SEGU-556391 format. One record per residue (C-alpha): x, y, z. Coordinates in nm, 4 decimals, always signed. Last residue first. Example, Ala and Ser with C-alpha at 12.3 -4.5 7.8 and 13.67 -1.06 7.14 Angstrom:
BEGIN
        c1        c2        c3
   +1.3670   -0.1060   +0.7140
   +1.2300   -0.4500   +0.7800
//
This chain:
BEGIN
        c1        c2        c3
   -8.3160  +18.0578   -0.0906
   -8.3026  +17.6766   -0.0937
   -8.6081  +17.4463   -0.1920
   -8.6903  +17.1766   +0.0079
   -8.9230  +17.3899   +0.2773
   -9.0656  +17.2124   +0.5684
   -9.4208  +17.3028   +0.6545
   -9.5697  +17.2209   +0.9497
   -9.8856  +17.4560   +0.9382
   -9.8616  +17.5461   +1.3176
   -9.9894  +17.8958   +1.2130
   -9.7772  +18.1119   +1.3906
   -9.4514  +17.8884   +1.4222
   -9.5191  +17.8069   +1.0640
   -9.4995  +18.1662   +0.9361
   -9.1258  +18.1418   +1.0095
   -9.0531  +17.8514   +0.7744
   -9.1105  +18.0201   +0.4352
   -8.9125  +18.3718   +0.5401
   -8.6587  +18.1207   +0.7434
   -8.5494  +17.9600   +0.5049
   -8.1868  +18.0030   +0.6002
   -8.2789  +18.3724   +0.4720
   -8.0401  +18.4643   +0.1495
   -8.0349  +18.8562   +0.2104
   -7.7087  +18.8356   +0.3930
   -7.4555  +18.5857   +0.1732
   -7.6217  +18.6740   -0.1430
   -7.5813  +19.0634   -0.1483
   -7.8697  +19.2219   -0.3478
   -7.7417  +19.5570   -0.5099
   -7.3715  +19.5227   -0.6043
   -7.1454  +19.8224   -0.5830
   -7.0709  +19.9323   -0.2979
   -7.0896  +19.6994   +0.0219
   -7.4804  +19.6350   +0.1342
   -7.4952  +19.5021   +0.4838
   -7.1478  +19.4550   +0.5635
   -6.9758  +19.1114   +0.7278
   -6.7966  +19.1749   +1.0704
   -7.1185  +19.0794   +1.2865
   -7.3407  +18.8681   +1.0956
   -7.5912  +19.0025   +0.9017
   -7.9322  +19.1578   +1.0252
   -8.1893  +18.9626   +0.8521
   -8.5873  +19.0578   +0.7778
   -8.9233  +18.9185   +0.8215
   -9.2487  +19.1061   +0.7435
   -9.5534  +18.9800   +0.8348
   -9.8775  +19.0792   +0.6979
  -10.2457  +19.2352   +0.7924
  -10.2708  +19.2428   +1.2031
   -9.9114  +19.3122   +1.2098
   -9.5842  +19.1338   +1.2635
   -9.2472  +19.2833   +1.2002
   -8.9851  +18.9894   +1.2404
   -8.6164  +18.9815   +1.3134
   -8.3805  +18.7456   +1.1767
   -8.0231  +18.6902   +1.2657
   -7.7962  +18.6024   +0.9878
   -7.6427  +18.2912   +0.9296
   -7.5528  +18.2264   +0.5999
   -7.2009  +18.3123   +0.5904
   -7.1572  +18.1415   +0.9326
   -7.2434  +17.7981   +0.7714
   -7.5831  +17.6877   +0.6864
   -7.6401  +17.2904   +0.6301
   -7.9894  +17.2040   +0.4727
   -8.0335  +16.8371   +0.4642
   -8.3424  +16.8089   +0.7117
   -8.1303  +16.7432   +1.0164
   -7.9589  +17.0537   +0.9004
   -8.2520  +17.2701   +0.9334
   -8.3209  +17.1317   +1.2470
   -7.9962  +17.1881   +1.3920
   -8.0158  +17.5652   +1.2000
   -8.3383  +17.6314   +1.4281
   -8.4164  +17.9925   +1.3436
   -8.4801  +18.2464   +1.6060
   -8.7430  +18.5121   +1.5338
   -8.6649  +18.7910   +1.7125
   -8.9399  +19.0565   +1.7908
   -9.0875  +19.3669   +1.6258
   -9.3700  +19.5639   +1.7772
   -9.2444  +19.8673   +1.6666
   -9.1671  +19.8966   +1.3047
   -8.7356  +19.7332   +1.2499
   -8.7042  +19.9384   +1.0962
   -8.7919  +20.3531   +1.1289
   -8.9416  +20.5751   +0.8783
   -9.0120  +20.2799   +0.5933
   -8.8292  +20.3549   +0.3184
   -9.0001  +20.5398   +0.0007
   -9.1188  +20.3219   -0.2613
   -8.9268  +20.3449   -0.6123
   -9.0543  +20.6080   -0.8164
   -9.2439  +20.4969   -1.1294
   -9.3419  +20.2004   -1.3572
   -8.9175  +20.0946   -1.3235
   -8.7913  +19.9606   -1.6924
   -8.8435  +19.5854   -1.6972
   -8.6538  +19.2518   -1.6334
   -8.7231  +18.8726   -1.6745
   -8.5284  +18.6088   -1.5092
   -8.4904  +18.2510   -1.6700
   -8.2758  +18.0278   -1.4610
   -8.0313  +17.7226   -1.4181
   -7.9615  +17.6748   -1.8300
   -7.6822  +17.3901   -1.8595
   -7.3873  +17.4551   -2.1066
   -7.2776  +17.2136   -2.3415
   -6.9096  +17.0740   -2.3406
   -6.5917  +17.2741   -2.3775
   -6.4390  +17.2211   -2.0495
   -6.1904  +17.4713   -1.8640
   -6.4162  +17.5857   -1.5983
   -6.7277  +17.3677   -1.6067
   -7.0480  +17.4789   -1.7453
   -7.3455  +17.7197   -1.6939
   -7.5750  +17.9356   -1.7930
   -7.8645  +18.2130   -1.6619
   -8.1239  +18.3347   -1.9149
   -8.2649  +18.6744   -1.9773
   -8.5612  +18.8310   -2.1047
   -8.5197  +19.2005   -2.0646
   -8.6419  +19.2558   -2.4697
   -8.3456  +19.3678   -2.5692
   -8.1889  +18.9701   -2.4659
   -7.9734  +18.9273   -2.1920
   -7.7362  +18.6224   -2.1496
   -7.5885  +18.5536   -1.8021
   -7.2791  +18.3360   -1.8184
   -7.1631  +18.1028   -1.5573
   -6.7973  +17.9379   -1.5833
   -6.7628  +17.6748   -1.2831
   -6.4506  +17.6061   -1.0454
   -6.5555  +17.2836   -0.8869
   -6.8370  +17.1323   -0.7754
   -7.1080  +17.3913   -0.7503
   -7.4310  +17.2606   -0.7755
   -7.6397  +17.5400   -0.9839
   -7.9810  +17.4442   -0.9151
   -8.2443  +17.3319   -1.2369
   -8.4769  +17.5435   -1.4017
   -8.5038  +17.8459   -1.1239
   -8.7708  +18.0710   -1.2446
   -8.6825  +18.4771   -1.1960
   -8.9672  +18.7686   -1.2219
   -9.0430  +19.1146   -1.2561
   -8.6234  +19.2164   -1.2038
   -8.6263  +19.6295   -1.2066
   -8.4189  +19.7989   -1.4198
   -8.2778  +20.1166   -1.3226
   -7.8784  +20.0345   -1.4068
   -7.8916  +19.7647   -1.5987
   -8.0331  +19.4025   -1.6668
   -7.7293  +19.2172   -1.6096
   -7.6385  +19.3018   -1.2689
   -8.0161  +19.2328   -1.1957
   -7.9978  +18.8716   -1.3386
   -7.6505  +18.8035   -1.1486
   -7.8023  +18.9323   -0.7933
   -8.0978  +18.6951   -0.8573
   -7.8511  +18.4161   -0.9188
   -7.6785  +18.4830   -0.6109
   -8.0387  +18.4971   -0.3968
   -8.1018  +18.1729   -0.5535
   -7.8139  +18.0054   -0.3511
   -7.5137  +17.8350   -0.5544
   -7.5838  +17.4814   -0.4350
   -7.2230  +17.3180   -0.2244
   -7.3572  +16.9448   -0.2236
   -7.3521  +16.6702   +0.0363
   -7.7484  +16.7457   +0.1218
   -7.7850  +17.1448   +0.0581
   -7.4810  +17.3043   +0.1589
   -7.4564  +17.6947   +0.1730
   -7.1569  +17.7667   +0.3912
   -6.9021  +17.6691   +0.1188
   -7.0419  +17.9631   -0.0867
   -6.8466  +18.1911   +0.1323
   -6.5439  +18.1236   -0.0579
   -6.6423  +18.3475   -0.3310
   -6.3225  +18.3022   -0.5214
   -6.1431  +17.9855   -0.3845
   -6.5197  +17.8370   -0.3417
   -6.5535  +17.8847   -0.7246
   -6.7437  +18.0875   -0.9489
   -6.6339  +18.2327   -1.2629
   -6.7631  +18.4994   -1.4751
   -6.9830  +18.6058   -1.7986
   -7.2397  +18.8948   -1.8504
   -7.3435  +18.8139   -2.2348
   -7.5255  +19.1290   -2.4051
   -7.8144  +19.0254   -2.6679
   -7.8653  +19.1681   -3.0300
   -7.7647  +18.9132   -3.2415
   -7.4558  +18.8036   -3.4306
   -7.1602  +18.9855   -3.2552
   -7.2890  +18.9468   -2.9095
   -7.2279  +19.2690   -2.7137
   -6.9902  +19.1974   -2.3893
   -7.0999  +19.3493   -2.0387
   -6.7829  +19.3601   -1.7595
   -6.7285  +19.0682   -1.5429
   -6.9934  +18.8651   -1.3075
   -6.9642  +18.7416   -0.9646
   -6.7821  +19.0010   -0.7361
   -6.8403  +19.3019   -0.9388
   -6.5482  +19.5094   -0.9891
   -6.6049  +19.4898   -1.3522
   -6.2493  +19.4391   -1.3899
   -6.3212  +19.1078   -1.2155
   -6.2474  +19.0070   -0.8416
   -5.9088  +18.9681   -0.7543
   -5.8234  +18.5717   -0.6543
   -5.8407  +18.4944   -0.2618
   -5.5807  +18.3721   -0.1013
   -5.6730  +18.0963   +0.1915
   -5.5840  +17.8400   -0.1110
   -5.8477  +17.5511   -0.0728
   -5.7403  +17.2189   +0.0695
   -5.9979  +17.1594   +0.2811
   -6.0718  +16.7920   +0.4077
   -6.3386  +16.6053   +0.4758
   -6.3741  +16.2253   +0.6373
   -6.7056  +16.1139   +0.5886
   -6.8664  +15.9329   +0.8922
   -7.1713  +15.8239   +0.6963
   -7.4989  +15.9241   +0.8307
   -7.6157  +15.7666   +1.1769
   -7.8498  +15.4440   +1.1388
   -8.2142  +15.4341   +1.1906
   -8.3259  +15.0530   +1.2261
   -8.4461  +14.8118   +1.0113
   -8.5534  +14.4506   +1.1409
   -8.3866  +14.1525   +1.3122
   -8.6008  +13.9286   +1.4385
   -8.4600  +13.6170   +1.2910
   -8.6577  +13.3946   +1.0685
   -8.5593  +13.5148   +0.7188
   -8.2159  +13.7022   +0.7644
   -8.0165  +13.5192   +0.4926
   -8.3293  +13.5730   +0.2744
   -8.3191  +13.9797   +0.3892
   -7.9447  +13.9396   +0.2905
   -7.9617  +13.8941   -0.0609
   -7.6105  +13.8760   -0.1570
   -7.4319  +14.0577   -0.4430
   -7.0698  +13.9116   -0.4793
   -6.8188  +14.2238   -0.4606
   -6.5213  +14.0664   -0.2531
   -6.6607  +14.1824   +0.0473
   -7.0525  +14.0157   -0.0144
   -6.8278  +13.6564   -0.0726
   -6.6676  +13.6800   +0.2534
   -7.0044  +13.7728   +0.4332
   -7.1618  +13.4872   +0.2752
   -6.9337  +13.2823   +0.3448
   -6.9250  +13.3741   +0.7153
   -7.2520  +13.3254   +0.7455
   -7.2489  +12.9772   +0.5949
   -6.9574  +12.9145   +0.8648
   -7.1786  +13.0683   +1.1339
   -7.4768  +12.8427   +1.0369
   -7.3057  +12.5223   +1.0164
   -7.0639  +12.5526   +1.3287
   -7.0335  +12.2136   +1.4841
   -6.9758  +12.0321   +1.2337
   -6.8174  +12.2546   +0.9555
   -6.9565  +12.4287   +0.6795
   -6.7535  +12.3830   +0.3463
   -6.4408  +12.6003   +0.2807
   -6.4369  +12.9640   +0.0844
   -6.1255  +13.0150   -0.1203
   -6.0569  +13.3642   -0.2141
   -5.8277  +13.4268   -0.5444
   -5.5749  +13.6666   -0.5172
   -5.3334  +13.4104   -0.6227
   -4.9949  +13.4668   -0.4441
   -4.9216  +13.1133   -0.3861
   -5.0586  +13.0018   -0.6964
   -5.3715  +12.7634   -0.7082
   -5.3813  +12.3950   -0.6788
   -5.2930  +12.4131   -0.3192
   -5.5857  +12.6163   -0.2423
   -5.8325  +12.3831   -0.4217
   -5.6895  +12.0902   -0.2091
   -5.7865  +12.2728   +0.0986
   -6.1209  +12.4170   -0.0106
   -6.1904  +12.0621   -0.1247
   -6.2302  +11.9283   +0.2508
   -6.3636  +12.1927   +0.4803
   -6.6508  +11.9860   +0.5647
   -7.0380  +11.9573   +0.4605
   -7.0187  +12.0805   +0.1361
   -7.0432  +12.3263   -0.1465
   -6.6813  +12.4338   -0.1190
   -6.6828  +12.7951   -0.2582
   -6.4439  +12.9418   -0.5179
   -6.3707  +13.3074   -0.5625
   -6.1949  +13.5096   -0.8792
   -6.2465  +13.2684   -1.1430
   -6.0601  +13.4485   -1.4546
   -6.1030  +13.1599   -1.6739
   -5.7042  +13.0305   -1.6341
   -5.8216  +12.9516   -1.2764
   -6.1043  +12.7588   -1.3727
   -5.9152  +12.5474   -1.5966
   -5.6484  +12.4813   -1.3566
   -5.9169  +12.3963   -1.0647
   -6.0570  +12.1391   -1.3135
   -5.6813  +12.0125   -1.4253
   -5.6025  +11.9762   -1.0049
   -5.8895  +11.7882   -0.9689
   -5.8182  +11.5115   -1.1978
   -6.0214  +11.2366   -1.0740
   -5.8931  +10.9048   -1.2247
   -6.1438  +10.7044   -1.4188
   -6.4387  +10.4657   -1.2754
   -6.7287  +10.5997   -1.1537
   -6.6932  +10.9018   -1.4244
   -6.6056  +10.6880   -1.7202
   -6.9762  +10.5227   -1.6404
   -7.1276  +10.8665   -1.6109
   -6.9873  +11.0007   -1.9254
   -7.0844  +10.6721   -2.1192
   -7.4712  +10.7239   -2.0229
   -7.4393  +11.1219   -2.1980
   -7.5799  +11.4236   -2.0812
   -7.2169  +11.4989   -1.9373
   -7.0435  +11.4479   -2.3082
   -7.1867  +11.7294   -2.4602
   -7.1685  +12.0171   -2.2334
   -6.8016  +11.8864   -2.1324
   -6.6515  +12.1562   -1.9649
   -6.2682  +12.1172   -1.8749
   -6.0547  +11.8807   -1.6300
   -6.1143  +11.5624   -1.8506
   -6.2633  +11.3070   -1.5485
   -6.2725  +11.6186   -1.3267
   -6.5841  +11.8201   -1.5473
   -6.5735  +12.1806   -1.5359
   -6.9904  +12.2312   -1.5569
   -7.0843  +12.5648   -1.7249
   -7.4344  +12.6312   -1.6469
   -7.7557  +12.5457   -1.8329
   -7.6279  +12.2196   -1.8544
   -7.7670  +12.0403   -2.1883
   -8.0484  +11.7970   -2.0828
   -8.0305  +11.3822   -1.9634
   -8.3098  +11.1510   -1.9167
   -8.1781  +10.8531   -1.7580
   -8.2386  +10.4917   -1.8979
   -7.8754  +10.4258   -1.9968
   -7.7592  +10.5521   -1.6570
   -7.9449  +10.2250   -1.5177
   -7.8026   +9.9940   -1.7780
   -7.4298  +10.1448   -1.7449
   -7.4445  +10.1020   -1.3568
   -7.5234   +9.7024   -1.4211
   -7.2086   +9.7374   -1.6867
   -7.0059   +9.9239   -1.4696
   -7.0112   +9.6860   -1.1619
   -6.7439   +9.4241   -1.1797
   -6.4862   +9.7130   -1.2893
   -6.5231   +9.8589   -0.9435
   -6.1951   +9.6676   -0.8395
   -5.9782   +9.8295   -1.1232
   -5.9801  +10.1326   -0.9825
   -6.1727  +10.4721   -0.9119
   -6.3233  +10.3400   -0.5541
   -6.1349  +10.0937   -0.3587
   -6.4042  +10.0381   -0.1181
   -6.5420  +10.0686   +0.2359
   -6.3169  +10.4165   +0.2228
   -6.0588  +10.5634   +0.5653
   -5.8041  +10.6694   +0.3715
   -5.4703  +10.5897   +0.4136
   -5.1973  +10.8735   +0.4483
   -4.8351  +10.8963   +0.2693
   -4.5865  +11.1037   +0.2609
   -4.3167  +11.0875   -0.0153
   -4.1288  +10.7668   -0.1492
   -4.2991  +10.6846   -0.4460
   -4.1952  +10.3552   -0.4177
   -4.3527  +10.2910   -0.0963
   -4.6832  +10.4179   -0.2082
   -4.6297  +10.1539   -0.5029
   -4.6030   +9.8822   -0.2472
   -4.8833   +9.9565   -0.0514
   -5.0925   +9.9728   -0.3514
   -4.9926   +9.6256   -0.4911
   -5.0518   +9.5065   -0.1221
   -5.3989   +9.6463   -0.0492
   -5.5514   +9.5776   -0.4131
   -5.6593   +9.9373   -0.5781
   -5.6454  +10.2828   -0.5212
   -5.3892  +10.5718   -0.5245
   -5.4572  +10.9295   -0.4320
   -5.2570  +11.1937   -0.5558
   -5.1016  +11.4957   -0.4135
   -4.7963  +11.7300   -0.5490
   -4.9450  +11.9346   -0.7784
   -5.3059  +11.8832   -0.6823
   -5.5645  +11.6432   -0.6367
   -5.5015  +11.3988   -0.8660
   -5.7192  +11.1110   -0.8152
   -5.7546  +10.7198   -0.8376
   -5.4387  +10.6700   -1.0119
   -5.4944  +10.2497   -1.0199
   -5.3271   +9.9820   -0.8923
   -5.4079   +9.6436   -0.9864
   -5.3172   +9.6774   -1.3525
   -5.0335   +9.4738   -1.3550
   -4.8734   +9.6982   -1.0736
   -4.4946   +9.7676   -1.3017
   -4.7631   +9.9959   -1.5398
   -4.8565  +10.1848   -1.2283
   -4.4600  +10.3099   -1.1630
   -4.4401  +10.5800   -1.4707
   -4.7923  +10.6909   -1.3390
   -4.6792  +10.8122   -0.9737
   -4.4144  +11.0250   -1.1211
   -4.5967  +11.1815   -1.3847
   -4.8856  +11.2900   -1.1052
   -4.6632  +11.4107   -0.8799
   -4.6087  +11.2892   -0.5241
   -4.7490  +11.3191   -0.1683
   -4.9457  +11.0601   -0.1573
   -5.3014  +10.9659   -0.0243
   -5.3828  +10.5972   +0.0365
   -5.7106  +10.4103   -0.1014
   -5.7497  +10.0757   -0.0248
   -5.8983   +9.7258   -0.1558
   -6.1301   +9.4518   +0.0083
   -6.5016   +9.4121   +0.0639
   -6.7076   +9.1983   -0.2512
   -6.8633   +9.4805   -0.4385
   -7.2762   +9.5204   -0.3227
   -7.1546   +9.8549   -0.2220
   -7.0397   +9.9612   -0.5259
   -7.3841   +9.8982   -0.7292
   -7.5797  +10.0510   -0.3952
   -7.3958  +10.3465   -0.4381
   -7.4199  +10.3804   -0.8504
   -7.7773  +10.2758   -0.8014
   -7.8979  +10.5343   -0.5658
   -7.6821  +10.8221   -0.7437
   -7.8933  +10.7233   -1.0665
   -8.2526  +10.6934   -0.9132
   -8.1883  +11.0342   -0.7089
   -8.0585  +11.1990   -1.0094
   -8.3340  +11.0632   -1.2138
   -8.6437  +11.1865   -0.9615
   -8.4403  +11.5218   -0.9134
   -8.3920  +11.5925   -1.3156
   -8.0756  +11.5607   -1.4237
   -7.8490  +11.7669   -1.6699
   -8.0042  +12.1200   -1.4642
   -7.6895  +12.2961   -1.3672
   -7.7375  +12.1827   -0.9810
   -7.8177  +11.8018   -1.1043
   -7.4458  +11.8147   -1.2638
   -7.3024  +11.9658   -1.0132
   -7.4874  +11.6955   -0.7441
   -7.3210  +11.4247   -1.0246
   -6.9887  +11.6194   -1.0048
   -6.9671  +11.6023   -0.6256
   -6.9999  +11.2043   -0.6279
   -6.6299  +11.2456   -0.7739
   -6.5524  +11.5721   -0.6889
   -6.7376  +11.8392   -0.8327
   -6.7129  +12.1526   -1.0295
   -6.9749  +12.4496   -1.1455
   -6.8773  +12.7589   -1.3225
   -7.0795  +13.1178   -1.3048
   -7.2203  +13.0869   -0.9800
   -7.5289  +13.2597   -0.8547
   -7.5343  +13.4228   -0.4646
   -7.8918  +13.5908   -0.4636
   -7.9321  +13.4316   -0.0930
   -8.1864  +13.1898   -0.2368
   -7.9228  +13.0296   -0.4499
   -7.6968  +13.0130   -0.1662
   -7.9381  +12.7833   -0.0140
   -8.0384  +12.5671   -0.3295
   -7.6767  +12.4978   -0.3293
   -7.6687  +12.3883   +0.0691
   -7.9777  +12.1871   -0.0374
   -7.8031  +11.9904   -0.3293
   -7.5062  +11.9665   -0.1342
   -7.6823  +11.7958   +0.1521
   -7.9064  +11.5691   -0.0413
   -7.6053  +11.4518   -0.2776
   -7.3736  +11.3779   +0.0398
   -7.6504  +11.1664   +0.1810
   -7.7078  +10.9911   -0.1357
   -7.3683  +10.8874   -0.1692
   -7.3163  +10.7802   +0.1830
   -7.6012  +10.5376   +0.2463
   -7.5078  +10.3324   -0.0194
   -7.1557  +10.3909   +0.0476
   -7.1531  +10.2685   +0.3827
   -7.0086  +10.4829   +0.6437
   -7.3545  +10.6513   +0.7160
   -7.4770  +10.3302   +0.8838
   -7.2061  +10.3134   +1.1646
   -7.1707  +10.7237   +1.2250
   -7.5076  +10.7895   +1.3668
   -7.8711  +10.7982   +1.2959
   -7.9288  +11.1672   +1.1716
   -7.7902  +11.0801   +0.8167
   -7.9848  +10.7198   +0.8036
   -8.3126  +10.9103   +0.9792
   -8.3185  +11.1591   +0.6730
   -8.2487  +10.8665   +0.4328
   -8.5621  +10.7012   +0.5184
   -8.4853  +10.2801   +0.4823
   -8.4326  +10.0504   +0.2543
   -8.3747  +10.2742   -0.0196
   -8.4828  +10.3485   -0.3685
   -8.8080  +10.4866   -0.2743
   -8.6466  +10.7059   -0.0239
   -8.4509  +10.8664   -0.2494
   -8.6794  +11.1403   -0.3655
   -8.8179  +11.2161   -0.0492
   -8.4072  +11.2862   +0.0910
   -8.4161  +11.5340   -0.2079
   -8.7549  +11.7464   -0.1231
   -8.6778  +11.7111   +0.2598
   -8.2974  +11.8970   +0.1980
   -8.4894  +12.1405   -0.0897
   -8.7402  +12.2827   +0.1972
   -8.4501  +12.2566   +0.4964
   -8.2427  +12.4597   +0.3044
   -8.5248  +12.7447   +0.1816
   -8.6404  +12.7569   +0.5332
   -8.2880  +12.8247   +0.6879
   -8.2142  +12.8327   +1.0791
   -8.3562  +12.4740   +1.1425
   -8.2447  +12.3389   +0.8062
   -7.9185  +12.4608   +0.8538
   -7.8531  +12.3382   +1.2013
   -7.9492  +11.9729   +1.1011
   -7.7602  +11.9394   +0.7627
   -7.5300  +11.6990   +0.8642
   -7.6292  +11.4786   +1.1535
   -7.4021  +11.2105   +1.1001
   -7.0961  +11.3279   +0.9153
   -6.9964  +11.3389   +0.5231
   -6.6339  +11.4875   +0.4000
   -6.5344  +11.1293   +0.2666
   -6.7312  +11.0892   -0.0652
   -6.6792  +11.4301   -0.2943
   -6.7445  +11.7884   -0.2370
   -6.9183  +12.0383   -0.4525
   -6.7115  +12.3139   -0.5954
   -6.9285  +12.6535   -0.6849
   -6.7338  +12.8847   -0.8831
   -6.7456  +13.2519   -0.8644
   -6.6529  +13.5296   -1.0976
   -6.6734  +13.8875   -0.9258
   -6.7013  +14.1731   -1.2013
   -6.6161  +14.5026   -1.0376
   -6.4383  +14.3527   -0.7351
   -6.4775  +14.4848   -0.3756
   -6.1980  +14.5775   -0.1802
   -6.1606  +14.3574   +0.1210
   -6.2717  +14.3275   +0.4932
   -6.3747  +13.9986   +0.6519
   -6.3166  +14.0178   +1.0351
   -6.3934  +13.7038   +1.2644
   -6.0301  +13.6011   +1.2436
   -5.9249  +13.9221   +1.3153
   -5.6484  +14.1845   +1.1237
   -5.5923  +14.5304   +1.2263
   -5.7466  +14.8305   +1.1214
   -5.7935  +14.9764   +1.4694
   -6.1530  +15.0530   +1.4360
   -6.2018  +14.6993   +1.2464
   -6.0088  +14.5257   +1.5213
   -6.2165  +14.6970   +1.8016
   -6.5093  +14.5468   +1.5852
   -6.3683  +14.1734   +1.5831
   -6.3007  +14.2387   +1.9380
   -6.6391  +14.3118   +2.0192
   -6.7723  +13.9839   +1.8495
   -7.1643  +13.9192   +1.9055
   -7.2199  +13.9654   +1.5465
   -6.9728  +13.8378   +1.2363
   -6.8137  +14.1594   +1.1196
   -6.8275  +14.2378   +0.7782
   -6.6011  +14.5010   +0.5890
   -6.6355  +14.6373   +0.2439
   -6.4386  +14.8923   +0.0345
   -6.6132  +14.9221   -0.2964
   -6.9403  +15.0556   -0.1187
   -7.2896  +14.8719   -0.1014
   -7.5240  +15.1216   -0.0479
   -7.6820  +15.1178   +0.2794
   -8.0400  +14.9786   +0.3945
   -8.0507  +14.6059   +0.3696
   -7.6885  +14.5143   +0.5122
   -7.6337  +14.8072   +0.7425
   -8.0134  +14.7556   +0.9076
   -7.9564  +14.3922   +0.8963
   -7.6385  +14.4706   +1.0872
   -7.8296  +14.7432   +1.3219
//
């Protein structure tokens, strides 16, 4: 059912998604109350999404195993990226990822592993039709963002990332990184006293910084700042002076790489703004390895660009938390975290659900690829209907005719115009003639108007419908009759000065002789009731109310069959002065469908009479 709803129904503005297998969430949706598994929102007209690639520290053993088993698009990219790294590592990268935490704690393995996972997850989002407007990454995540934007091809990206991890891992051990609750300007004032032994490694929020460097100097500076602090589990003091020894060797590798301008805007956390030219240089990536990660500035730029949704592309819910802290408390932007260890597939599907309800187009058949889901018949929308028409019926036109007023000769040509207004207030019985979801003026009413315009004694010789007359409100109608008996029926919304729409063309002529005599008895001998299956008609889109539910009878001989209709009780069969009564002379397709009961032709009329 979920697959049928996602792929077979138009996405409306008010949207809700419930993950399968959670009846409590369905009940919450029905009651209109919140639930953790219920995603509900009004879709943005123009959603603007940014993908955020997580930095080192989010990696974990076995990451990507569940996603690779569930989604071929993820598995294909994951295998390709891991294979590209294998020529630069001393053992296969997938073996390292699946082996356990010991090897993955080494930065020469952690950085390639994180890059491979995030590149594959980005490919999966793209395969599901989610295309970001901006990219950004935290530390090593910015290299993944550059690869996603086409700055680096896969062989060069693998070579550069592997060299970065290998050179950092070769540095002497020592140094620490400590997260401190403090403002960046407070930390920068105290850095001068550290004699170059401590650096501001990251500004993760308005009140969140990371200090990196020699252990004693970092501990002293953190204590002086006085805020809450937490030591990070890292192998080296990244983004600090302790990395200076590897920068020249890293520059030598970076200089051999072929760079291209990004195909998507990448907001660099080195400067906090897009750097399309700098990203395509070796100098940028050397600075990137050593300088402060200014994540708060990058998020501020994205927020100023009108971003409505942030998607963390990573193996843990880390960068999303930092991003939320950078946004205003009342920001309407949605922040979607990375996928967790024990819930990779559910978390990814929840991310697609959140993107969908906020207006992002999702290619759901790709998301369901490999599953057993298939299309099912669904019930129609349970739209609420409320009637607001006044019960009092306005008086009929002065002519006494319920549809048209008196004839008005044209001043500039030999034509006569008959005007009127159709509405559910003036002709409430029209509400009983619904085709699909629209009130359609029956053809018999058009015949009645043409008959009225033809004048006394004239006979209609033909009527051709060009366009159905759909009644969406009060509608002006006009029948223009020429001297040669030709007539056209026009309409336009009441109170508007727009163009008229022609609905029908009719022809009339003087009668050739006396009208044929009425039969002596009616219905003729042998006539029998021919029931109309109104439920079947409603299933085909023809919904007839009481005003159009007459009682059909059929008089049959060997030569022909003749249908007739009896009006519902309480409705006159021929109230003067109209010549043809639309309510009672309009059969609900009975004249067309009745012969099929005898011949089995199986026809289904698609034109309402």
